[in-house]
RODO-2510 file (C-alpha; in nm, 4 decimals, decimal comma):
residues 375
     n   res          X          Y          Z
     1     m    -2,3691     0,9020     0,5850
     2     r    -2,3277     0,8429     0,9567
     3     r    -2,0069     0,9974     1,0866
     4     l    -1,8372     0,9334     1,4143
     5     i    -1,5835     1,1696     1,5651
     6     p    -1,4741     1,4460     1,3236
     7     a    -1,1160     1,3818     1,2204
     8     t    -0,9902     1,7262     1,3218
     9     l    -1,1494     1,7071     1,6666
    10     l    -1,0184     1,3562     1,7232
    11     s    -0,6709     1,4681     1,6228
    12     a    -0,6830     1,7542     1,8721
    13     c    -0,7930     1,5197     2,1491
    14     l    -0,5175     1,2723     2,0654
    15     l    -0,2538     1,5442     2,0584
    16     a    -0,3731     1,6846     2,3886
    17     a    -0,3548     1,3398     2,5447
    18     l    -0,0006     1,2924     2,4209
    19     l     0,1076     1,6308     2,5551
    20     f    -0,0572     1,5662     2,8899
    21     g     0,1231     1,2340     2,9176
    22     a     0,4546     1,4016     2,8446
    23     q     0,3902     1,6628     3,1118
    24     q     0,3258     1,3854     3,3627
    25     g     0,6620     1,2313     3,2794
    26     s     0,5277     0,9396     3,0747
    27     a     0,3877     0,9124     2,7239
    28     k     0,0332     0,7850     2,6780
    29     p     0,0357     0,4421     2,5097
    30     p    -0,0577     0,4470     2,1384
    31     l    -0,4099     0,3430     2,0445
    32     s    -0,4389    -0,0326     1,9921
    33     h    -0,4041    -0,1625     1,6400
    34     p    -0,3668    -0,4979     1,4641
    35     k    -0,0201    -0,6315     1,3932
    36     g     0,1157    -0,4885     1,0710
    37     f    -0,1110    -0,1821     1,0830
    38     f     0,1582     0,0823     1,0274
    39     g     0,3020     0,0497     0,6788
    40     i     0,5073     0,2531     0,4338
    41     g     0,5089     0,2805     0,0560
    42     p     0,8572     0,3894    -0,0589
    43     q     0,9015     0,5580    -0,3963
    44     t     1,2826     0,5526    -0,3951
    45     l     1,5516     0,2869    -0,3576
    46     v     1,5432     0,1551    -0,0019
    47     t     1,8642     0,0486     0,1724
    48     p     1,9142    -0,1751     0,4766
    49     e     1,9728     0,1439     0,6780
    50     d     1,6314     0,2727     0,5658
    51     y     1,4724    -0,0478     0,6895
    52     g     1,6436     0,0037     1,0226
    53     y     1,4856     0,3468     1,0566
    54     m     1,1486     0,2082     0,9533
    55     r     1,1586    -0,0642     1,2146
    56     a     1,2694     0,1751     1,4885
    57     g     0,9900     0,4136     1,3947
    58     g     0,7197     0,1521     1,4428
    59     i     0,6655     0,0643     1,0774
    60     e     0,5717    -0,3022     1,0447
    61     s     0,5122    -0,3518     0,6746
    62     v     0,6468    -0,2177     0,3461
    63     r     0,4488    -0,2034     0,0218
    64     v     0,6589    -0,3082    -0,2754
    65     a     0,5966    -0,2729    -0,6481
    66     v     0,6290    -0,5948    -0,8465
    67     p     0,6395    -0,4895    -1,2150
    68     w     0,5722    -0,8017    -1,4157
    69     g     0,7278    -0,6556    -1,7298
    70     s     1,0597    -0,5954    -1,5548
    71     i     1,0767    -0,9430    -1,4031
    72     q     0,9823    -1,1144    -1,7309
    73     p     1,0952    -0,8729    -2,0047
    74     t     1,1081    -1,1345    -2,2815
    75     e     0,8662    -1,4068    -2,3798
    76     n     1,1097    -1,6946    -2,3517
    77     g     1,3271    -1,5491    -2,0770
    78     v     1,3470    -1,6758    -1,7231
    79     f     1,2029    -1,4744    -1,4358
    80     n     1,4562    -1,2287    -1,2979
    81     w     1,3817    -1,2164    -0,9250
    82     t     1,7115    -1,0514    -0,8277
    83     g     1,5769    -0,7107    -0,7298
    84     l     1,2724    -0,8458    -0,5499
    85     d     1,4855    -1,1049    -0,3693
    86     a     1,7048    -0,8281    -0,2296
    87     t     1,4043    -0,6232    -0,1184
    88     v     1,2303    -0,9152     0,0543
    89     a     1,5562    -1,0180     0,2205
    90     a     1,6399    -0,6714     0,3541
    91     a     1,2862    -0,6144     0,4846
    92     s     1,2737    -0,9575     0,6448
    93     r     1,6033    -0,8975     0,8186
    94     k     1,4405    -0,6102     1,0106
    95     g     1,1232    -0,8046     1,0807
    96     l     0,9122    -0,6135     0,8289
    97     r     0,6351    -0,7761     0,6314
    98     v     0,6225    -0,7222     0,2558
    99     l     0,2989    -0,6333     0,0764
   100     p     0,3534    -0,6723    -0,2995
   101     f     0,1351    -0,5117    -0,5633
   102     i     0,1661    -0,6806    -0,9015
   103     y     0,1055    -0,4798    -1,2162
   104     g     0,2414    -0,3955    -1,5623
   105     t     0,1875    -0,6201    -1,8647
   106     p     0,5113    -0,6962    -2,0549
   107     s     0,5621    -0,5356    -2,3966
   108     w     0,5667    -0,8771    -2,5650
   109     l     0,2047    -0,9253    -2,4602
   110     a     0,0562    -0,5783    -2,5032
   111     s     0,1576    -0,2488    -2,6626
   112     n     0,0621    -0,0649    -2,3422
   113     w     0,1717    -0,1934    -1,9996
   114     r    -0,1513    -0,0517    -1,8542
   115     t    -0,3566    -0,3097    -2,0441
   116     l    -0,4930    -0,5756    -1,8105
   117     p    -0,3819    -0,9193    -1,9420
   118     v    -0,7298    -1,0595    -1,9969
   119     d    -0,7945    -1,0299    -2,3714
   120     t    -0,6088    -1,3205    -2,5317
   121     g    -0,5311    -1,6755    -2,4357
   122     k    -0,1613    -1,5953    -2,4494
   123     q    -0,2005    -1,3049    -2,2043
   124     r    -0,4113    -1,5050    -1,9637
   125     k    -0,1775    -1,8044    -1,9651
   126     a     0,1320    -1,5889    -1,9144
   127     w    -0,0310    -1,3989    -1,6257
   128     r    -0,1359    -1,7178    -1,4484
   129     t     0,2136    -1,8613    -1,4919
   130     f     0,3738    -1,5500    -1,3460
   131     i     0,1369    -1,5327    -1,0497
   132     k     0,1942    -1,8983    -0,9680
   133     a     0,5710    -1,8515    -0,9836
   134     a     0,5618    -1,5456    -0,7553
   135     v     0,3527    -1,7157    -0,4856
   136     a     0,5576    -2,0345    -0,5095
   137     r     0,8736    -1,8316    -0,4577
   138     y     0,7751    -1,5961    -0,1749
   139     g     0,4826    -1,7685    -0,0059
   140     p     0,5073    -2,0213     0,2814
   141     g     0,7661    -2,2845     0,2037
   142     g     0,8596    -2,0907    -0,1087
   143     d     1,1743    -2,1343    -0,3123
   144     f     1,3170    -1,8047    -0,1911
   145     w     1,3099    -1,9155     0,1728
   146     d     1,4451    -2,2606     0,0869
   147     e     1,7345    -2,1054    -0,1034
   148     h     1,8331    -1,8386     0,1473
   149     a     1,7001    -1,8805     0,4998
   150     p     1,8682    -1,8857     0,7402
   151     s     2,1775    -1,7932     0,5380
   152     v     2,2501    -1,4594     0,3683
   153     v     2,1876    -1,2809     0,0400
   154     k     2,3739    -0,9883    -0,1104
   155     y     2,1983    -0,6533    -0,0905
   156     e     2,4203    -0,4145    -0,2859
   157     s     2,7530    -0,4570    -0,1015
   158     e     2,6109    -0,5880     0,2248
   159     s     2,5520    -0,9474     0,3268
   160     v     2,2008    -0,9642     0,4667
   161     p     2,0973    -1,2463     0,7027
   162     i     1,7266    -1,3178     0,6754
   163     g     1,4578    -1,5073     0,8565
   164     a     1,1471    -1,6651     0,7092
   165     s     0,8668    -1,4094     0,6721
   166     p     0,6583    -1,5398     0,3821
   167     i     0,4240    -1,3150     0,1861
   168     r     0,0622    -1,3926     0,2711
   169     v    -0,1256    -1,0955     0,1167
   170     w    -0,1104    -1,0262    -0,2578
   171     q    -0,2418    -0,7036    -0,4058
   172     i    -0,3582    -0,7332    -0,7648
   173     w    -0,2690    -0,4310    -0,9781
   174     n    -0,2505    -0,0659    -0,8734
   175     e    -0,5255     0,1963    -0,9093
   176     a    -0,7211     0,0041    -1,1711
   177     n    -0,9805     0,2831    -1,1628
   178     f    -0,7346     0,5436    -1,2969
   179     f    -0,5836     0,5629    -1,6459
   180     y    -0,2336     0,6228    -1,5117
   181     f    -0,2148     0,2535    -1,4165
   182     a    -0,4962     0,0869    -1,6115
   183     y    -0,6545     0,1616    -1,9463
   184     p    -0,9333     0,1317    -2,0259
   185     v    -1,0801     0,1655    -1,6768
   186     s    -1,3327    -0,1155    -1,6467
   187     p    -1,4689    -0,2989    -1,3402
   188     a    -1,5731    -0,5841    -1,5701
   189     r    -1,2195    -0,6286    -1,7033
   190     y    -1,0780    -0,6128    -1,3521
   191     a    -1,3290    -0,8784    -1,2425
   192     r    -1,1950    -1,1009    -1,5201
   193     l    -0,8424    -1,0450    -1,3898
   194     l    -0,9478    -1,1470    -1,0391
   195     k    -1,1107    -1,4631    -1,1700
   196     l    -0,7849    -1,5516    -1,3438
   197     t    -0,5679    -1,4695    -1,0444
   198     t    -0,7309    -1,5858    -0,7233
   199     p    -0,7640    -1,9577    -0,8055
   200     v    -0,3934    -1,9641    -0,8928
   201     i    -0,2870    -1,7945    -0,5681
   202     k    -0,5089    -2,0182    -0,3567
   203     s    -0,3846    -2,3309    -0,5343
   204     v    -0,0327    -2,2549    -0,4124
   205     d    -0,1219    -2,1044    -0,0731
   206     p    -0,4827    -2,1767     0,0317
   207     s    -0,4520    -1,9357     0,3272
   208     a    -0,3234    -1,6429     0,1188
   209     q    -0,5273    -1,3245     0,1098
   210     v    -0,6150    -1,1551    -0,2196
   211     l    -0,6266    -0,7776    -0,1894
   212     l    -0,8049    -0,5654    -0,4475
   213     t    -0,6230    -0,2975    -0,6406
   214     g    -0,5722     0,0235    -0,4451
   215     l    -0,8590     0,2403    -0,5663
   216     f    -0,7803     0,6087    -0,6196
   217     g    -1,0494     0,7879    -0,4203
   218     e    -1,1845     1,0483    -0,6599
   219     p    -0,9942     1,0843    -0,9884
   220     t    -1,0931     1,3858    -1,1966
   221     a    -1,0722     1,1777    -1,5163
   222     k    -1,3970     1,0072    -1,6185
   223     g    -1,5210     0,7327    -1,8461
   224     r    -1,2519     0,5003    -1,9782
   225     r    -0,9896     0,7154    -1,8034
   226     g    -1,1186     0,7251    -1,4487
   227     m    -1,3949     0,6271    -1,2078
   228     a    -1,4589     0,7100    -0,8424
   229     a    -1,3553     0,4345    -0,6030
   230     t    -1,7102     0,3882    -0,4735
   231     d    -1,8527     0,3537    -0,8259
   232     f    -1,5810     0,1098    -0,9299
   233     l    -1,6346    -0,1149    -0,6266
   234     q    -2,0131    -0,0990    -0,6589
   235     r    -1,9927    -0,2103    -1,0217
   236     l    -1,7403    -0,4802    -0,9326
   237     y    -1,9887    -0,6246    -0,6838
   238     r    -2,2408    -0,6602    -0,9676
   239     t    -2,0265    -0,9392    -1,1129
   240     p    -2,1999    -1,2640    -1,0079
   241     g    -2,0016    -1,4526    -0,7464
   242     i    -1,7187    -1,1973    -0,7333
   243     k    -1,7021    -1,2029    -0,3529
   244     r    -1,5338    -1,5435    -0,3771
   245     y    -1,2396    -1,3883    -0,5584
   246     f    -1,1106    -1,1381    -0,3045
   247     d    -1,0552    -1,1162     0,0701
   248     a    -0,9818    -0,7469     0,1163
   249     i    -1,0424    -0,4077    -0,0401
   250     s    -0,8037    -0,1156    -0,0683
   251     l    -0,8350     0,2612    -0,0983
   252     h    -0,5962     0,5437    -0,1873
   253     p    -0,7840     0,8335    -0,0255
   254     y    -0,5803     1,1263    -0,1527
   255     a    -0,7724     1,4280    -0,0344
   256     v    -0,7380     1,7961     0,0412
   257     d    -0,7672     1,7232     0,4132
   258     a    -0,8323     1,4507     0,6692
   259     e    -1,2042     1,5251     0,6877
   260     t    -1,2393     1,4556     0,3153
   261     l    -1,0312     1,1410     0,3604
   262     e    -1,2791     1,0297     0,6247
   263     e    -1,5666     1,0795     0,3814
   264     m    -1,3896     0,8678     0,1185
   265     v    -1,3212     0,5859     0,3660
   266     e    -1,6760     0,5847     0,4966
   267     g    -1,8111     0,5911     0,1406
   268     l    -1,6204     0,2792     0,0387
   269     h    -1,7168     0,1065     0,3642
   270     e    -2,0822     0,1841     0,2916
   271     v    -2,0531     0,0084    -0,0444
   272     t    -1,9415    -0,3118     0,1293
   273     l    -2,2326    -0,2887     0,3735
   274     e    -2,4806    -0,2350     0,0919
   275     n    -2,3501    -0,5532    -0,0664
   276     r    -2,3652    -0,7489     0,2613
   277     d    -1,9936    -0,8011     0,2708
   278     r    -1,7284    -0,7487     0,5357
   279     p    -1,3883    -0,7742     0,3699
   280     a    -1,0684    -0,6666     0,5361
   281     f    -0,9936    -0,3013     0,4579
   282     y    -0,6525    -0,1585     0,3724
   283     i    -0,5350     0,1893     0,2862
   284     t    -0,2331     0,1119     0,0731
   285     e    -0,1467     0,4745    -0,0048
   286     m    -0,2146     0,7898     0,1946
   287     g    -0,0236     1,1134     0,2313
   288     w     0,0159     1,4881     0,1959
   289     g     0,3040     1,6949     0,0631
   290     s     0,4977     1,9343     0,2864
   291     q     0,5560     2,2215     0,0450
   292     n     0,3297     2,4915    -0,0998
   293     d    -0,0359     2,4561     0,0037
   294     f    -0,3566     2,3031    -0,1243
   295     n    -0,4394     2,6162    -0,3244
   296     q    -0,1384     2,5446    -0,5478
   297     v    -0,1182     2,1641    -0,5496
   298     a    -0,4176     1,9596    -0,4409
   299     f    -0,2450     1,7285    -0,1918
   300     e     0,0109     1,9665    -0,0408
   301     q    -0,0389     2,1347     0,2935
   302     g     0,3009     2,2743     0,3907
   303     i     0,5291     2,1536     0,6701
   304     r     0,2845     2,2175     0,9529
   305     g    -0,0150     2,1169     0,7449
   306     q     0,1418     1,7792     0,6690
   307     v     0,1684     1,7129     1,0425
   308     k    -0,1875     1,8305     1,1044
   309     q    -0,3381     1,6056     0,8374
   310     l    -0,1262     1,3080     0,9444
   311     r    -0,2416     1,3346     1,3064
   312     a    -0,6043     1,3839     1,2110
   313     s    -0,6185     1,1012     0,9577
   314     y    -0,4403     0,8438     1,1741
   315     g    -0,6466     0,9490     1,4736
   316     y    -0,9695     0,8775     1,2883
   317     l    -0,8404     0,5516     1,1365
   318     l    -0,7093     0,4134     1,4660
   319     e    -1,0280     0,5051     1,6491
   320     n    -1,2436     0,3286     1,3908
   321     q    -1,0193     0,0419     1,2769
   322     r    -1,2297    -0,2332     1,4349
   323     r    -1,5575    -0,1052     1,2920
   324     l    -1,4020    -0,0698     0,9479
   325     n    -1,2103    -0,4000     0,9757
   326     l    -0,9042    -0,1937     0,8864
   327     k    -0,5906    -0,4073     0,8786
   328     g    -0,3211    -0,1742     0,7498
   329     v    -0,2450     0,1852     0,6533
   330     y     0,0532     0,2689     0,4306
   331     w     0,1898     0,6221     0,4280
   332     f     0,3143     0,7386     0,0906
   333     s     0,6028     0,7955     0,0970
   334     w     0,9324     0,7348     0,2794
   335     k     1,1506     1,0023     0,1166
   336     d     1,0781     1,2941    -0,1134
   337     l     1,1453     1,2453    -0,4831
   338     p     1,2113     1,5648    -0,6807
   339     g     1,0845     1,5622    -1,0373
   340     s     0,8129     1,3048    -0,9735
   341     c     0,4394     1,3738    -0,9497
   342     n     0,3272     1,7191    -0,8417
   343     f     0,3065     1,6268    -0,4745
   344     c     0,5352     1,3185    -0,4647
   345     d     0,8329     1,5532    -0,4478
   346     s     0,7443     1,6498    -0,0901
   347     v     0,5261     1,3702     0,0482
   348     g     0,7987     1,1791     0,2326
   349     f     0,8837     1,1634     0,6012
   350     f     1,2421     1,2528     0,5064
   351     r     1,3874     1,5033     0,2637
   352     a     1,5387     1,3757    -0,0596
   353     g     1,9005     1,2676    -0,0775
   354     e     2,1396     1,0475     0,1118
   355     g     2,1235     1,0303     0,4873
   356     f     1,8213     1,1009     0,7025
   357     r     1,6844     1,4518     0,7336
   358     p     1,3483     1,4011     0,9022
   359     k     1,0560     1,6384     0,8759
   360     p     0,8227     1,7168     1,1669
   361     a     0,5801     1,4629     1,0188
   362     w     0,8235     1,1801     1,1014
   363     h     0,8337     1,2776     1,4667
   364     a     0,4547     1,3056     1,4756
   365     f     0,4269     0,9610     1,3187
   366     v     0,6580     0,7869     1,5673
   367     r     0,4605     0,9382     1,8552
   368     l     0,1540     0,7643     1,7129
   369     t     0,3276     0,4289     1,6665
   370     g     0,5176     0,4376     1,9946
   371     g     0,8429     0,3959     1,8027
   372     r     1,1725     0,5869     1,7979
   373     a     1,2874     0,8560     1,5574
   374     r     1,6139     0,6729     1,4842
   375     p     1,7581     0,3230     1,5417
***
């Protein structure tokens, strides 16, 4: 595989440039990037104050879970958009785009929410109905904007004025190559889901972009429980005509270090080249924990290591974003969450709890974006 600038070397060069600029009395401008490039994937409840910090820090987009089963918990019940309405409103108020990922089959359709809704006519019909309703509500000219803009909605106890910022990119499922979110793991079943989904989205919003599931880079599980991102995408491409059903690919390159992340990104990019395709590329989750070290938990590097890997990975991605057609990178996560996955408890820019206790990684991040550490 052809490699460009090693991630660690590029990070060192970028850091040196930033320090030199500071010594001269002015910061060096951040590397150019497309609008919406810097994103965040929260794992905790996000408040309007959080969105204010995000916007000040240079974050332009927030990735939001849309659990179908929670919005439509009963077969004959109406869609409950209350929670998602509040999230879209609060993000829009701060000028942030929303990237939704839709997943989770309701219990009245399948015994396991990880089951892709492709097996029965009832599942397929219900999925298409839900997708159409979501795009009709939050897409251009959607019901949500007609109902609220330019007025206000209630977000907890605060009245939130919003502007129209319709959702234009829809991510279909999460980590469909890993049993934690999809079982059984099957590129063929996921292809069937895409063929159900994309025509519905495009019928409501012809200019909408369909983003593939975020593929977990290299899960240790195999067979029906897991498949490497490159293998999953390669097999997906074998489905005749599948290129018509997506506009962008996505990777979750969790890795021991930035150099391994680079290898994962280049590997997935190579698959698209082999298949004579040039989709938009997103990284919809990326991050390292700030406690322990990689000898104890695979994706943890300690406080200083988190900063090192952040600088190196973003340095490489910014330098190569045009070649890769990279449109957005979402750091996971915003705040730590104790008791969650074995590295999620320390992967945030801020420590857990109320208020804002930033880690060094937050300050390193805002130097890359050209933002501010606080509103």
